[in-house]
N, C-alpha and C positions, 0 to 999 in steps of 0.2 A: 202192186201194193204204195200206197201215198207214204212217202217221206214222213219221217216221225220228228219233230222240231228237236233242237238238241235241247239237252236237260238244262243248260243253263237258261236256256226262253222260256222254259216251262216256269221253273222256279222263279223266273223275274216277272212273269205273266201272274204268278200264283200270290208271291208277294204282294204286288199293285193292287191285286182284286182285295187283298187283305188289308193294306193302310188304306184302302181309298174312304171307307166308311169314319177310319180315326184322323184323316185331313180333312172330312168335311164336318166331323163334329169338331175340330179345332179351329177350322173355319168359325163356324158358327158362334163360337167362344169368346173369340177375339172380337166379333162385330158385336158381341152381346155386352162386351168389356169397353171396346169405344163406347156406345152408346151410354150407358152406364156413367161413364169419366164425364162425356158432354152432359147429362143429367146432374151430376156431383157438381159438376162448375156453375150450370146453372143458379142449383138451388145456392151454391155458396154466394153467389152475385145476389141471388134474394136476400139471403139471411145479412147480407152487408148493408143493403139498403133500408130492410126491416131496422137493424141494429141503429144506421143513421135517423131514421123516421123517430124512433123511439127516445132517440137520445135529442131530439128538438124538441119533441113533444113534450119531454121531461124538462128542458130549458123552459118552454114556453108556459108549462104550469108554476114554474117557480119563479117566475116572473108576474105572473096572474098573482098569486100569492103574496108577493111581495108588496104588489098594489095594495093587496087588501088589508094587510096588515098596517101600512102606512094610515093611519085614520087621520084625516085632519078634522082639529076641533070646528065645531060649528061658531057661529056667531055669539050664540046666547051663550054656548061653553067659555068660549073666550071672556067674555062679561062677568060669568058666574067666579071663573078662575081669579080674576082680577079682584072680584069682592071678597073670596076668600083670602086671597095672598093681604087686603087690607085687612082684614077680620083678625088673620094671626100676626100682623104687627102691631096692631092696639092692643093684641092679649100677651106680649113679649115674645113671638114668636114659637108658643105652644100651647095649640087646645086639642080638646077630646073632640074627638071626630064627630060621636055624638052630637055634640054640643053646636059645634060649628054647624051642622048639617041643618040645625033645630032654629037657629039663629039667622039662619040663609033663607028658611021654609022651602027645603027642596025635599024631594020625595027618598027616598035612598038608593034606588036605581040608579037615579039622575046622579045624586051623589058620589055612589062611587064609580061613575064614568067619569065622573068631572074629575076625582082623586087621581085615575088612573092617566088622565092625559096632563094633569099639573108637575111638572116637570121641577118645580121648585119645592117640590112638598116631600118628606121623607115621613112614612108610616111608622109606628115603632109603637110595640103592645105597653100600656098603662101599666107602668108596676104595680100598682094595689089591686088592680083587677084586670088580668091578661083576655079575657075577651072583649075588652075595650079597647080601641084604639088611639094613641095621641098624633095628629099632626104636627109634624116641626118644618119651620123653615129651612133650607139649604142655607149653612152657612152658620147656624143660631147655634 
């Protein structure tokens, strides 16, 4: 009769066979976790690059907007502005906007643009009729 292995060896062999699938599973999970860690690091790097790019885009857009907001008066507007200043001075520094526009023979839309760029004029509502505006020279 062949000799039977000792019980300790049988138990060790049975335990080894029982834990082998668990060890394989642990190895697989550790590999998966390592891959996910690498993927997460790559995503975080991409996210940082995206945030940087978006911040640069926002800064560029703000510069473009500020350039658009700075409207330089055209030569004709500069001339009309000087005429408007002279007209206001001749009328004591105050005048109804409607009257100034008619005397200058300027369309309403052009006159409103002119008044916007003239930094020497304050616009106030007329005290007798709040629908009308009074042009007042600054410092008057």
